[in-house]
N, C-alpha and C positions, 0 to 999 in steps of 0.2 A: 543482620540478614545478608548483607553483602559479603561478609567474611565467610559465612556458611557456604554460599554459592561459589565463592572463590576457592575454598578448600575442595569442594566437589569437583570443580572445574580442573583443578590441578591433578586430582586423583584420576579423573577420566583421561587427561592428557598423558599421564604416565602409563596407564593401561593401554591406551591407543598406540603409543610408541612401542610398547612391549609386544602387542599383537602384530604390528607391522613387521617387527624384527623377527618374529617367530616364523612368519610365512616364507615359503620358498618361492622363488620366481618361476620355477617350472610348473607350479600349480600342484605340487605334491603335498602341500601342507606341512605338517610336522615330520612327514616321512614315516609315520606309523604304518605298520603293515606293508612295508615296502618289499619284503622278501617274497611275497607272492601268496602266502597262505591266507585263505579267506576267513579264518577263524579268529582273527584279531579283534580287538575292541572296536576299532573303527577302521574303515578302509581309507586309503589315501584320498579318495574323492570325498568321502564323508567328513574327513578332517579339514579338507580345503573348504568345503561348504560351511562348516561350523566357523572356521576362522574368518571367512569372508562375511558371513552374516554378523558375527560379533564385531568385526571392524566397522561395518556399516551402522550398526546400532550405536556403537561408541562414538562414531563420527557425528551421528545425528544428535546425540546427547551433548557432544562438545559444542556444536553449533548453537543448541538451545541455551546452554549455560553462557556461551559468549554473548548471545543476545540479551539474556537476563542481566549479565554484568553491565552491558552497555546501557540498558534501561535504568538499572539501579544507580549507576554513576551519574545519570542525568537528572535524577529526581532530587528535589531539595535545593537546587541551584537556581539563582535568578538569572535574568537575561542581561545582567550588567556586564560590562567589559572588564577585562583584567586590569585595565588602566585605571578604572574607578577605585580600585582597592589600593593603589599606590599612595604612600604618604605624600601629602601636599606640602611643599616647601614654601614658607612665607619669606619671600625676599623683598626687601625694600628696593626701589629703583636707585641705581647708583647715579649720584649727581656728578656731572663732569665739571671740573674746575674751569672757570671762565678765564681766558687769557687777559692779563692786565693790559689796559689801554696804554699805548705809548705816550709819554709825557713830554719828551723832548725830541731833538733831532735824532734821526736814526743813526745809531753807531754802526760802523762797518763791522762785519763779522770777522772774527779772528780765524785765521787759517793756519 
């Protein structure tokens, strides 16, 4: 299920990037019908409205699939810490050697 939502999410993201790149910053849309004749397929304003609405719809779908992926990634996991899954090392305490008790008079240290 998560893989299907992820593929849909990626397709929406690619389409959203494509739609944003097609739009013109002046609001002319694709620039169709820019010569002035009103007999074109769509006017510049109609193209801009179509692209704006399509971008809004794809942005909403992108947010919904993002939320779905976040919810799906959280299901099936316990509330344990990541440190609980680390392998436990069995180490024995290291015994420190005890210094030998002096048996005779203290010898001067060699320098």
